[in-house]
PyMOL Python script that loads the backbone (N, CA, C, O; Angstrom):
from pymol import cmd

cmd.read_pdbstr("""\
ATOM      1  N   MET A   1       5.519   4.078  15.031  1.00  0.00           N
ATOM      2  CA  MET A   1       4.969   3.800  13.715  1.00  0.00           C
ATOM      3  C   MET A   1       4.972   5.083  12.895  1.00  0.00           C
ATOM      4  O   MET A   1       4.536   6.138  13.356  1.00  0.00           O
ATOM      5  N   LYS A   2       5.470   4.969  11.680  1.00  0.00           N
ATOM      6  CA  LYS A   2       5.445   6.077  10.722  1.00  0.00           C
ATOM      7  C   LYS A   2       4.154   5.971   9.919  1.00  0.00           C
ATOM      8  O   LYS A   2       3.868   4.926   9.334  1.00  0.00           O
ATOM      9  N   VAL A   3       3.371   7.057   9.888  1.00  0.00           N
ATOM     10  CA  VAL A   3       2.096   7.078   9.174  1.00  0.00           C
ATOM     11  C   VAL A   3       2.211   8.013   7.981  1.00  0.00           C
ATOM     12  O   VAL A   3       2.764   9.107   8.085  1.00  0.00           O
ATOM     13  N   THR A   4       1.677   7.566   6.841  1.00  0.00           N
ATOM     14  CA  THR A   4       1.742   8.329   5.595  1.00  0.00           C
ATOM     15  C   THR A   4       0.346   8.473   5.009  1.00  0.00           C
ATOM     16  O   THR A   4      -0.445   7.530   5.023  1.00  0.00           O
ATOM     17  N   ARG A   5       0.055   9.648   4.501  1.00  0.00           N
ATOM     18  CA  ARG A   5      -1.221   9.883   3.815  1.00  0.00           C
ATOM     19  C   ARG A   5      -1.077   9.443   2.366  1.00  0.00           C
ATOM     20  O   ARG A   5      -0.119   9.808   1.685  1.00  0.00           O
ATOM     21  N   MET A   6      -2.040   8.656   1.904  1.00  0.00           N
ATOM     22  CA  MET A   6      -2.074   8.193   0.521  1.00  0.00           C
ATOM     23  C   MET A   6      -3.178   8.977  -0.185  1.00  0.00           C
ATOM     24  O   MET A   6      -4.355   8.780   0.116  1.00  0.00           O
ATOM     25  N   ASP A   7      -2.830   9.845  -1.099  1.00  0.00           N
ATOM     26  CA  ASP A   7      -3.798  10.689  -1.799  1.00  0.00           C
ATOM     27  C   ASP A   7      -4.784   9.817  -2.583  1.00  0.00           C
ATOM     28  O   ASP A   7      -4.406   9.143  -3.541  1.00  0.00           O
ATOM     29  N   THR A   8      -6.039   9.841  -2.166  1.00  0.00           N
ATOM     30  CA  THR A   8      -7.042   8.989  -2.810  1.00  0.00           C
ATOM     31  C   THR A   8      -7.296   9.397  -4.258  1.00  0.00           C
ATOM     32  O   THR A   8      -7.608   8.539  -5.083  1.00  0.00           O
ATOM     33  N   ASN A   9      -7.173  10.664  -4.584  1.00  0.00           N
ATOM     34  CA  ASN A   9      -7.367  11.111  -5.969  1.00  0.00           C
ATOM     35  C   ASN A   9      -6.215  10.655  -6.861  1.00  0.00           C
ATOM     36  O   ASN A   9      -6.435  10.214  -7.990  1.00  0.00           O
ATOM     37  N   LEU A  10      -5.012  10.760  -6.361  1.00  0.00           N
ATOM     38  CA  LEU A  10      -3.836  10.367  -7.132  1.00  0.00           C
ATOM     39  C   LEU A  10      -3.810   8.861  -7.402  1.00  0.00           C
ATOM     40  O   LEU A  10      -3.531   8.430  -8.520  1.00  0.00           O
ATOM     41  N   TRP A  11      -4.102   8.070  -6.372  1.00  0.00           N
ATOM     42  CA  TRP A  11      -3.978   6.620  -6.489  1.00  0.00           C
ATOM     43  C   TRP A  11      -5.259   5.935  -6.931  1.00  0.00           C
ATOM     44  O   TRP A  11      -5.223   4.770  -7.326  1.00  0.00           O
ATOM     45  N   GLY A  12      -6.394   6.629  -6.877  1.00  0.00           N
ATOM     46  CA  GLY A  12      -7.644   6.062  -7.366  1.00  0.00           C
ATOM     47  C   GLY A  12      -8.275   5.001  -6.480  1.00  0.00           C
ATOM     48  O   GLY A  12      -9.074   4.198  -6.962  1.00  0.00           O
ATOM     49  N   HIS A  13      -7.940   4.979  -5.209  1.00  0.00           N
ATOM     50  CA  HIS A  13      -8.584   4.034  -4.296  1.00  0.00           C
ATOM     51  C   HIS A  13      -9.559   4.798  -3.406  1.00  0.00           C
ATOM     52  O   HIS A  13      -9.440   6.014  -3.250  1.00  0.00           O
ATOM     53  N   GLU A  14     -10.511   4.093  -2.829  1.00  0.00           N
ATOM     54  CA  GLU A  14     -11.539   4.753  -2.040  1.00  0.00           C
ATOM     55  C   GLU A  14     -11.639   4.254  -0.607  1.00  0.00           C
ATOM     56  O   GLU A  14     -12.281   4.909   0.214  1.00  0.00           O
ATOM     57  N   SER A  15     -11.041   3.142  -0.279  1.00  0.00           N
ATOM     58  CA  SER A  15     -11.282   2.531   1.024  1.00  0.00           C
ATOM     59  C   SER A  15     -10.377   3.030   2.152  1.00  0.00           C
ATOM     60  O   SER A  15     -10.691   2.813   3.323  1.00  0.00           O
ATOM     61  N   PHE A  16      -9.266   3.689   1.830  1.00  0.00           N
ATOM     62  CA  PHE A  16      -8.367   4.149   2.891  1.00  0.00           C
ATOM     63  C   PHE A  16      -7.634   5.418   2.456  1.00  0.00           C
ATOM     64  O   PHE A  16      -7.565   5.743   1.270  1.00  0.00           O
ATOM     65  N   GLU A  17      -7.089   6.128   3.453  1.00  0.00           N
ATOM     66  CA  GLU A  17      -6.324   7.337   3.155  1.00  0.00           C
ATOM     67  C   GLU A  17      -4.950   7.332   3.819  1.00  0.00           C
ATOM     68  O   GLU A  17      -4.036   8.018   3.361  1.00  0.00           O
ATOM     69  N   TYR A  18      -4.802   6.564   4.892  1.00  0.00           N
ATOM     70  CA  TYR A  18      -3.536   6.528   5.625  1.00  0.00           C
ATOM     71  C   TYR A  18      -3.037   5.096   5.768  1.00  0.00           C
ATOM     72  O   TYR A  18      -3.825   4.159   5.901  1.00  0.00           O
ATOM     73  N   VAL A  19      -1.717   4.942   5.740  1.00  0.00           N
ATOM     74  CA  VAL A  19      -1.072   3.669   6.041  1.00  0.00           C
ATOM     75  C   VAL A  19       0.075   3.951   7.008  1.00  0.00           C
ATOM     76  O   VAL A  19       0.616   5.057   7.046  1.00  0.00           O
ATOM     77  N   GLY A  20       0.432   2.943   7.779  1.00  0.00           N
ATOM     78  CA  GLY A  20       1.535   3.106   8.711  1.00  0.00           C
ATOM     79  C   GLY A  20       2.369   1.840   8.783  1.00  0.00           C
ATOM     80  O   GLY A  20       1.865   0.737   8.571  1.00  0.00           O
ATOM     81  N   TYR A  21       3.653   2.009   9.085  1.00  0.00           N
ATOM     82  CA  TYR A  21       4.544   0.854   9.202  1.00  0.00           C
ATOM     83  C   TYR A  21       5.466   1.036  10.394  1.00  0.00           C
ATOM     84  O   TYR A  21       6.084   2.086  10.568  1.00  0.00           O
ATOM     85  N   ASP A  22       5.547  -0.002  11.207  1.00  0.00           N
ATOM     86  CA  ASP A  22       6.487  -0.055  12.321  1.00  0.00           C
ATOM     87  C   ASP A  22       7.553  -1.071  11.931  1.00  0.00           C
ATOM     88  O   ASP A  22       7.318  -2.279  11.966  1.00  0.00           O
ATOM     89  N   LYS A  23       8.718  -0.570  11.561  1.00  0.00           N
ATOM     90  CA  LYS A  23       9.791  -1.423  11.038  1.00  0.00           C
ATOM     91  C   LYS A  23      10.274  -2.433  12.077  1.00  0.00           C
ATOM     92  O   LYS A  23      10.515  -3.595  11.746  1.00  0.00           O
ATOM     93  N   GLU A  24      10.415  -2.002  13.320  1.00  0.00           N
ATOM     94  CA  GLU A  24      10.905  -2.907  14.364  1.00  0.00           C
ATOM     95  C   GLU A  24       9.911  -4.025  14.659  1.00  0.00           C
ATOM     96  O   GLU A  24      10.300  -5.181  14.821  1.00  0.00           O
ATOM     97  N   ALA A  25       8.633  -3.679  14.729  1.00  0.00           N
ATOM     98  CA  ALA A  25       7.597  -4.672  15.035  1.00  0.00           C
ATOM     99  C   ALA A  25       7.113  -5.406  13.785  1.00  0.00           C
ATOM    100  O   ALA A  25       6.380  -6.390  13.885  1.00  0.00           O
ATOM    101  N   GLU A  26       7.526  -4.925  12.599  1.00  0.00           N
ATOM    102  CA  GLU A  26       7.081  -5.477  11.312  1.00  0.00           C
ATOM    103  C   GLU A  26       5.553  -5.508  11.223  1.00  0.00           C
ATOM    104  O   GLU A  26       4.953  -6.505  10.821  1.00  0.00           O
ATOM    105  N   THR A  27       4.941  -4.375  11.615  1.00  0.00           N
ATOM    106  CA  THR A  27       3.488  -4.231  11.576  1.00  0.00           C
ATOM    107  C   THR A  27       3.116  -3.186  10.540  1.00  0.00           C
ATOM    108  O   THR A  27       3.598  -2.054  10.582  1.00  0.00           O
ATOM    109  N   PHE A  28       2.256  -3.575   9.610  1.00  0.00           N
ATOM    110  CA  PHE A  28       1.780  -2.686   8.553  1.00  0.00           C
ATOM    111  C   PHE A  28       0.295  -2.443   8.784  1.00  0.00           C
ATOM    112  O   PHE A  28      -0.491  -3.391   8.817  1.00  0.00           O
ATOM    113  N   SER A  29      -0.096  -1.182   8.943  1.00  0.00           N
ATOM    114  CA  SER A  29      -1.482  -0.836   9.245  1.00  0.00           C
ATOM    115  C   SER A  29      -2.090  -0.008   8.128  1.00  0.00           C
ATOM    116  O   SER A  29      -1.452   0.889   7.578  1.00  0.00           O
ATOM    117  N   ILE A  30      -3.324  -0.324   7.805  1.00  0.00           N
ATOM    118  CA  ILE A  30      -4.087   0.409   6.801  1.00  0.00           C
ATOM    119  C   ILE A  30      -5.317   0.962   7.504  1.00  0.00           C
ATOM    120  O   ILE A  30      -6.147   0.207   8.010  1.00  0.00           O
ATOM    121  N   PHE A  31      -5.427   2.287   7.530  1.00  0.00           N
ATOM    122  CA  PHE A  31      -6.511   2.960   8.234  1.00  0.00           C
ATOM    123  C   PHE A  31      -7.649   3.222   7.253  1.00  0.00           C
ATOM    124  O   PHE A  31      -7.576   4.132   6.426  1.00  0.00           O
ATOM    125  N   LEU A  32      -8.698   2.414   7.357  1.00  0.00           N
ATOM    126  CA  LEU A  32      -9.818   2.460   6.427  1.00  0.00           C
ATOM    127  C   LEU A  32     -10.757   3.622   6.743  1.00  0.00           C
ATOM    128  O   LEU A  32     -10.830   4.082   7.882  1.00  0.00           O
ATOM    129  N   HIS A  33     -11.475   4.091   5.719  1.00  0.00           N
ATOM    130  CA  HIS A  33     -12.444   5.176   5.896  1.00  0.00           C
ATOM    131  C   HIS A  33     -13.600   4.766   6.796  1.00  0.00           C
ATOM    132  O   HIS A  33     -14.238   5.620   7.411  1.00  0.00           O
ATOM    133  N   GLU A  34     -13.872   3.489   6.879  1.00  0.00           N
ATOM    134  CA  GLU A  34     -15.028   3.021   7.636  1.00  0.00           C
ATOM    135  C   GLU A  34     -14.741   2.890   9.132  1.00  0.00           C
ATOM    136  O   GLU A  34     -15.276   2.004   9.797  1.00  0.00           O
ATOM    137  N   GLU A  35     -13.897   3.774   9.654  1.00  0.00           N
ATOM    138  CA  GLU A  35     -13.617   3.838  11.089  1.00  0.00           C
ATOM    139  C   GLU A  35     -12.974   2.572  11.646  1.00  0.00           C
ATOM    140  O   GLU A  35     -13.227   2.198  12.791  1.00  0.00           O
ATOM    141  N   CYS A  36     -12.147   1.917  10.845  1.00  0.00           N
ATOM    142  CA  CYS A  36     -11.426   0.763  11.364  1.00  0.00           C
ATOM    143  C   CYS A  36     -10.035   0.693  10.750  1.00  0.00           C
ATOM    144  O   CYS A  36      -9.713   1.413   9.804  1.00  0.00           O
ATOM    145  N   CYS A  37      -9.242  -0.171  11.300  1.00  0.00           N
ATOM    146  CA  CYS A  37      -7.850  -0.311  10.875  1.00  0.00           C
ATOM    147  C   CYS A  37      -7.541  -1.795  10.699  1.00  0.00           C
ATOM    148  O   CYS A  37      -7.921  -2.621  11.528  1.00  0.00           O
ATOM    149  N   LEU A  38      -6.850  -2.122   9.614  1.00  0.00           N
ATOM    150  CA  LEU A  38      -6.327  -3.469   9.420  1.00  0.00           C
ATOM    151  C   LEU A  38      -4.846  -3.425   9.760  1.00  0.00           C
ATOM    152  O   LEU A  38      -4.084  -2.692   9.129  1.00  0.00           O
ATOM    153  N   SER A  39      -4.434  -4.203  10.752  1.00  0.00           N
ATOM    154  CA  SER A  39      -3.025  -4.260  11.152  1.00  0.00           C
ATOM    155  C   SER A  39      -2.477  -5.645  10.847  1.00  0.00           C
ATOM    156  O   SER A  39      -2.901  -6.641  11.434  1.00  0.00           O
ATOM    157  N   PHE A  40      -1.530  -5.691   9.922  1.00  0.00           N
ATOM    158  CA  PHE A  40      -0.901  -6.942   9.496  1.00  0.00           C
ATOM    159  C   PHE A  40       0.419  -7.106  10.236  1.00  0.00           C
ATOM    160  O   PHE A  40       1.179  -6.148  10.376  1.00  0.00           O
ATOM    161  N   THR A  41       0.694  -8.320  10.709  1.00  0.00           N
ATOM    162  CA  THR A  41       1.938  -8.573  11.434  1.00  0.00           C
ATOM    163  C   THR A  41       2.889  -9.417  10.587  1.00  0.00           C
ATOM    164  O   THR A  41       2.480 -10.066   9.625  1.00  0.00           O
ATOM    165  N   SER A  42       4.151  -9.391  10.964  1.00  0.00           N
ATOM    166  CA  SER A  42       5.224 -10.136  10.283  1.00  0.00           C
ATOM    167  C   SER A  42       5.419  -9.685   8.843  1.00  0.00           C
ATOM    168  O   SER A  42       5.753 -10.493   7.977  1.00  0.00           O
ATOM    169  N   VAL A  43       5.212  -8.398   8.585  1.00  0.00           N
ATOM    170  CA  VAL A  43       5.340  -7.847   7.232  1.00  0.00           C
ATOM    171  C   VAL A  43       6.728  -7.227   7.074  1.00  0.00           C
ATOM    172  O   VAL A  43       7.080  -6.277   7.774  1.00  0.00           O
ATOM    173  N   LYS A  44       7.493  -7.765   6.166  1.00  0.00           N
ATOM    174  CA  LYS A  44       8.830  -7.232   5.883  1.00  0.00           C
ATOM    175  C   LYS A  44       8.721  -5.915   5.112  1.00  0.00           C
ATOM    176  O   LYS A  44       7.731  -5.654   4.429  1.00  0.00           O
ATOM    177  N   GLU A  45       9.745  -5.111   5.238  1.00  0.00           N
ATOM    178  CA  GLU A  45       9.785  -3.802   4.589  1.00  0.00           C
ATOM    179  C   GLU A  45       9.606  -3.913   3.069  1.00  0.00           C
ATOM    180  O   GLU A  45       8.980  -3.048   2.456  1.00  0.00           O
ATOM    181  N   GLN A  46      10.143  -4.957   2.469  1.00  0.00           N
ATOM    182  CA  GLN A  46      10.027  -5.159   1.019  1.00  0.00           C
ATOM    183  C   GLN A  46       8.564  -5.266   0.583  1.00  0.00           C
ATOM    184  O   GLN A  46       8.195  -4.773  -0.483  1.00  0.00           O
ATOM    185  N   VAL A  47       7.734  -5.908   1.405  1.00  0.00           N
ATOM    186  CA  VAL A  47       6.307  -6.038   1.093  1.00  0.00           C
ATOM    187  C   VAL A  47       5.639  -4.665   1.134  1.00  0.00           C
ATOM    188  O   VAL A  47       4.788  -4.361   0.298  1.00  0.00           O
ATOM    189  N   VAL A  48       6.022  -3.842   2.101  1.00  0.00           N
ATOM    190  CA  VAL A  48       5.471  -2.483   2.194  1.00  0.00           C
ATOM    191  C   VAL A  48       5.861  -1.682   0.953  1.00  0.00           C
ATOM    192  O   VAL A  48       5.032  -0.964   0.394  1.00  0.00           O
ATOM    193  N   PHE A  49       7.108  -1.801   0.522  1.00  0.00           N
ATOM    194  CA  PHE A  49       7.540  -1.107  -0.696  1.00  0.00           C
ATOM    195  C   PHE A  49       6.738  -1.593  -1.905  1.00  0.00           C
ATOM    196  O   PHE A  49       6.347  -0.792  -2.753  1.00  0.00           O
ATOM    197  N   SER A  50       6.495  -2.888  -1.983  1.00  0.00           N
ATOM    198  CA  SER A  50       5.692  -3.428  -3.086  1.00  0.00           C
ATOM    199  C   SER A  50       4.279  -2.856  -3.057  1.00  0.00           C
ATOM    200  O   SER A  50       3.712  -2.536  -4.102  1.00  0.00           O
ATOM    201  N   PHE A  51       3.717  -2.729  -1.866  1.00  0.00           N
ATOM    202  CA  PHE A  51       2.391  -2.121  -1.730  1.00  0.00           C
ATOM    203  C   PHE A  51       2.409  -0.680  -2.234  1.00  0.00           C
ATOM    204  O   PHE A  51       1.529  -0.268  -2.990  1.00  0.00           O
ATOM    205  N   LEU A  52       3.411   0.078  -1.812  1.00  0.00           N
ATOM    206  CA  LEU A  52       3.494   1.488  -2.204  1.00  0.00           C
ATOM    207  C   LEU A  52       3.630   1.652  -3.714  1.00  0.00           C
ATOM    208  O   LEU A  52       3.143   2.632  -4.276  1.00  0.00           O
ATOM    209  N   LEU A  53       4.284   0.705  -4.370  1.00  0.00           N
ATOM    210  CA  LEU A  53       4.475   0.770  -5.818  1.00  0.00           C
ATOM    211  C   LEU A  53       3.313   0.177  -6.616  1.00  0.00           C
ATOM    212  O   LEU A  53       3.202   0.409  -7.820  1.00  0.00           O
ATOM    213  N   ALA A  54       2.458  -0.580  -5.953  1.00  0.00           N
ATOM    214  CA  ALA A  54       1.343  -1.240  -6.648  1.00  0.00           C
ATOM    215  C   ALA A  54       0.376  -0.208  -7.219  1.00  0.00           C
ATOM    216  O   ALA A  54       0.005   0.752  -6.544  1.00  0.00           O
ATOM    217  N   LEU A  55      -0.024  -0.415  -8.461  1.00  0.00           N
ATOM    218  CA  LEU A  55      -0.983   0.493  -9.092  1.00  0.00           C
ATOM    219  C   LEU A  55      -2.388   0.304  -8.536  1.00  0.00           C
ATOM    220  O   LEU A  55      -3.140   1.272  -8.421  1.00  0.00           O
ATOM    221  N   ASP A  56      -2.752  -0.924  -8.189  1.00  0.00           N
ATOM    222  CA  ASP A  56      -4.066  -1.206  -7.613  1.00  0.00           C
ATOM    223  C   ASP A  56      -3.869  -1.673  -6.172  1.00  0.00           C
ATOM    224  O   ASP A  56      -3.721  -2.866  -5.907  1.00  0.00           O
ATOM    225  N   LYS A  57      -3.871  -0.724  -5.260  1.00  0.00           N
ATOM    226  CA  LYS A  57      -3.571  -1.016  -3.863  1.00  0.00           C
ATOM    227  C   LYS A  57      -4.654  -1.864  -3.194  1.00  0.00           C
ATOM    228  O   LYS A  57      -4.342  -2.709  -2.355  1.00  0.00           O
ATOM    229  N   GLU A  58      -5.912  -1.650  -3.552  1.00  0.00           N
ATOM    230  CA  GLU A  58      -6.985  -2.438  -2.954  1.00  0.00           C
ATOM    231  C   GLU A  58      -6.872  -3.912  -3.359  1.00  0.00           C
ATOM    232  O   GLU A  58      -7.111  -4.795  -2.535  1.00  0.00           O
ATOM    233  N   SER A  59      -6.515  -4.185  -4.606  1.00  0.00           N
ATOM    234  CA  SER A  59      -6.282  -5.573  -5.037  1.00  0.00           C
ATOM    235  C   SER A  59      -5.071  -6.164  -4.325  1.00  0.00           C
ATOM    236  O   SER A  59      -5.075  -7.343  -3.971  1.00  0.00           O
ATOM    237  N   PHE A  60      -4.040  -5.357  -4.114  1.00  0.00           N
ATOM    238  CA  PHE A  60      -2.850  -5.816  -3.398  1.00  0.00           C
ATOM    239  C   PHE A  60      -3.241  -6.271  -1.992  1.00  0.00           C
ATOM    240  O   PHE A  60      -2.790  -7.315  -1.522  1.00  0.00           O
ATOM    241  N   ILE A  61      -4.080  -5.482  -1.328  1.00  0.00           N
ATOM    242  CA  ILE A  61      -4.531  -5.844   0.019  1.00  0.00           C
ATOM    243  C   ILE A  61      -5.238  -7.196  -0.018  1.00  0.00           C
ATOM    244  O   ILE A  61      -4.950  -8.076   0.792  1.00  0.00           O
ATOM    245  N   LEU A  62      -6.162  -7.354  -0.960  1.00  0.00           N
ATOM    246  CA  LEU A  62      -6.966  -8.581  -1.051  1.00  0.00           C
ATOM    247  C   LEU A  62      -6.167  -9.795  -1.510  1.00  0.00           C
ATOM    248  O   LEU A  62      -6.429 -10.911  -1.062  1.00  0.00           O
ATOM    249  N   GLN A  63      -5.198  -9.594  -2.396  1.00  0.00           N
ATOM    250  CA  GLN A  63      -4.479 -10.726  -2.988  1.00  0.00           C
ATOM    251  C   GLN A  63      -3.120 -11.018  -2.363  1.00  0.00           C
ATOM    252  O   GLN A  63      -2.671 -12.164  -2.373  1.00  0.00           O
ATOM    253  N   LYS A  64      -2.464 -10.005  -1.824  1.00  0.00           N
ATOM    254  CA  LYS A  64      -1.089 -10.194  -1.337  1.00  0.00           C
ATOM    255  C   LYS A  64      -0.944 -10.066   0.183  1.00  0.00           C
ATOM    256  O   LYS A  64       0.011 -10.591   0.756  1.00  0.00           O
ATOM    257  N   LEU A  65      -1.873  -9.381   0.836  1.00  0.00           N
ATOM    258  CA  LEU A  65      -1.758  -9.208   2.287  1.00  0.00           C
ATOM    259  C   LEU A  65      -2.693 -10.141   3.059  1.00  0.00           C
ATOM    260  O   LEU A  65      -2.236 -10.959   3.857  1.00  0.00           O
ATOM    261  N   ILE A  66      -3.996 -10.017   2.823  1.00  0.00           N
ATOM    262  CA  ILE A  66      -4.968 -10.785   3.605  1.00  0.00           C
ATOM    263  C   ILE A  66      -4.709 -12.295   3.558  1.00  0.00           C
ATOM    264  O   ILE A  66      -4.778 -12.937   4.606  1.00  0.00           O
ATOM    265  N   PRO A  67      -4.418 -12.890   2.408  1.00  0.00           N
ATOM    266  CA  PRO A  67      -4.207 -14.348   2.395  1.00  0.00           C
ATOM    267  C   PRO A  67      -2.903 -14.815   3.060  1.00  0.00           C
ATOM    268  O   PRO A  67      -2.793 -15.983   3.435  1.00  0.00           O
ATOM    269  N   PHE A  68      -1.929 -13.933   3.207  1.00  0.00           N
ATOM    270  CA  PHE A  68      -0.593 -14.381   3.612  1.00  0.00           C
ATOM    271  C   PHE A  68      -0.081 -13.856   4.952  1.00  0.00           C
ATOM    272  O   PHE A  68       0.904 -14.377   5.476  1.00  0.00           O
ATOM    273  N   PHE A  69      -0.721 -12.846   5.511  1.00  0.00           N
ATOM    274  CA  PHE A  69      -0.229 -12.262   6.761  1.00  0.00           C
ATOM    275  C   PHE A  69      -1.335 -12.237   7.807  1.00  0.00           C
ATOM    276  O   PHE A  69      -2.477 -11.892   7.504  1.00  0.00           O
ATOM    277  N   PRO A  70      -0.988 -12.608   9.054  1.00  0.00           N
ATOM    278  CA  PRO A  70      -1.979 -12.495  10.127  1.00  0.00           C
ATOM    279  C   PRO A  70      -2.372 -11.026  10.277  1.00  0.00           C
ATOM    280  O   PRO A  70      -1.527 -10.136  10.168  1.00  0.00           O
ATOM    281  N   PHE A  71      -3.660 -10.777  10.528  1.00  0.00           N
ATOM    282  CA  PHE A  71      -4.088  -9.391  10.705  1.00  0.00           C
ATOM    283  C   PHE A  71      -5.200  -9.290  11.733  1.00  0.00           C
ATOM    284  O   PHE A  71      -5.879 -10.263  12.060  1.00  0.00           O
ATOM    285  N   GLU A  72      -5.354  -8.079  12.224  1.00  0.00           N
ATOM    286  CA  GLU A  72      -6.382  -7.766  13.202  1.00  0.00           C
ATOM    287  C   GLU A  72      -7.135  -6.539  12.715  1.00  0.00           C
ATOM    288  O   GLU A  72      -6.531  -5.599  12.198  1.00  0.00           O
ATOM    289  N   LYS A  73      -8.433  -6.545  12.877  1.00  0.00           N
ATOM    290  CA  LYS A  73      -9.265  -5.398  12.513  1.00  0.00           C
ATOM    291  C   LYS A  73      -9.669  -4.704  13.803  1.00  0.00           C
ATOM    292  O   LYS A  73     -10.220  -5.336  14.704  1.00  0.00           O
ATOM    293  N   SER A  74      -9.398  -3.401  13.898  1.00  0.00           N
ATOM    294  CA  SER A  74      -9.710  -2.660  15.113  1.00  0.00           C
ATOM    295  C   SER A  74     -10.249  -1.278  14.760  1.00  0.00           C
ATOM    296  O   SER A  74     -10.283  -0.894  13.591  1.00  0.00           O
ATOM    297  N   SER A  75     -10.670  -0.538  15.782  1.00  0.00           N
ATOM    298  CA  SER A  75     -11.189   0.813  15.546  1.00  0.00           C
ATOM    299  C   SER A  75     -10.044   1.750  15.190  1.00  0.00           C
ATOM    300  O   SER A  75      -8.889   1.466  15.506  1.00  0.00           O
ATOM    301  N   THR A  76     -10.357   2.868  14.532  1.00  0.00           N
ATOM    302  CA  THR A  76      -9.313   3.797  14.089  1.00  0.00           C
ATOM    303  C   THR A  76      -8.782   4.682  15.203  1.00  0.00           C
ATOM    304  O   THR A  76      -7.955   5.555  14.942  1.00  0.00           O
ATOM    305  N   GLN A  77      -9.228   4.485  16.431  1.00  0.00           N
ATOM    306  CA  GLN A  77      -8.643   5.277  17.501  1.00  0.00           C
ATOM    307  C   GLN A  77      -7.140   5.025  17.569  1.00  0.00           C
ATOM    308  O   GLN A  77      -6.386   5.886  18.023  1.00  0.00           O
ATOM    309  N   SER A  78      -6.700   3.851  17.122  1.00  0.00           N
ATOM    310  CA  SER A  78      -5.265   3.559  17.101  1.00  0.00           C
ATOM    311  C   SER A  78      -4.527   4.431  16.085  1.00  0.00           C
ATOM    312  O   SER A  78      -3.318   4.630  16.206  1.00  0.00           O
ATOM    313  N   PHE A  79      -5.250   4.960  15.072  1.00  0.00           N
ATOM    314  CA  PHE A  79      -4.645   5.873  14.100  1.00  0.00           C
ATOM    315  C   PHE A  79      -4.147   7.125  14.811  1.00  0.00           C
ATOM    316  O   PHE A  79      -3.036   7.589  14.554  1.00  0.00           O
ATOM    317  N   HIS A  80      -4.959   7.664  15.692  1.00  0.00           N
ATOM    318  CA  HIS A  80      -4.569   8.878  16.403  1.00  0.00           C
ATOM    319  C   HIS A  80      -3.412   8.605  17.361  1.00  0.00           C
ATOM    320  O   HIS A  80      -2.592   9.488  17.610  1.00  0.00           O
ATOM    321  N   GLN A  81      -3.341   7.395  17.896  1.00  0.00           N
ATOM    322  CA  GLN A  81      -2.223   7.028  18.758  1.00  0.00           C
ATOM    323  C   GLN A  81      -0.944   6.856  17.947  1.00  0.00           C
ATOM    324  O   GLN A  81       0.150   7.095  18.456  1.00  0.00           O
ATOM    325  N   ALA A  82      -1.075   6.442  16.687  1.00  0.00           N
ATOM    326  CA  ALA A  82       0.098   6.186  15.844  1.00  0.00           C
ATOM    327  C   ALA A  82       0.754   7.469  15.369  1.00  0.00           C
ATOM    328  O   ALA A  82       1.938   7.468  15.031  1.00  0.00           O
ATOM    329  N   GLN A  83       0.005   8.563  15.339  1.00  0.00           N
ATOM    330  CA  GLN A  83       0.572   9.812  14.809  1.00  0.00           C
ATOM    331  C   GLN A  83       1.550  10.438  15.749  1.00  0.00           C
ATOM    332  O   GLN A  83       2.111  11.490  15.446  1.00  0.00           O
TER     333      GLN A  83
END
""", "prot")
cmd.dss("prot")
cmd.show_as("cartoon", "prot")
cmd.util.cbc("prot")
cmd.orient("prot")
């Protein structure tokens, strides 16, 4: 999994700082500040690109990811494993 830091000051969001994508497994993970991770499955690369380009990433999560992709909420210890 490739993990990227999303500058919270630049993008204006507060709930997360890192995201990761595993292209082969089609898993998109959002590492939240509250010590947990949302891992979405069956996410195509195009959806990840749309997320990266979205001006309001938190709304994108709520409107475009959560309703349409299976996800699991887990502890952020998986963040350290992903690096």
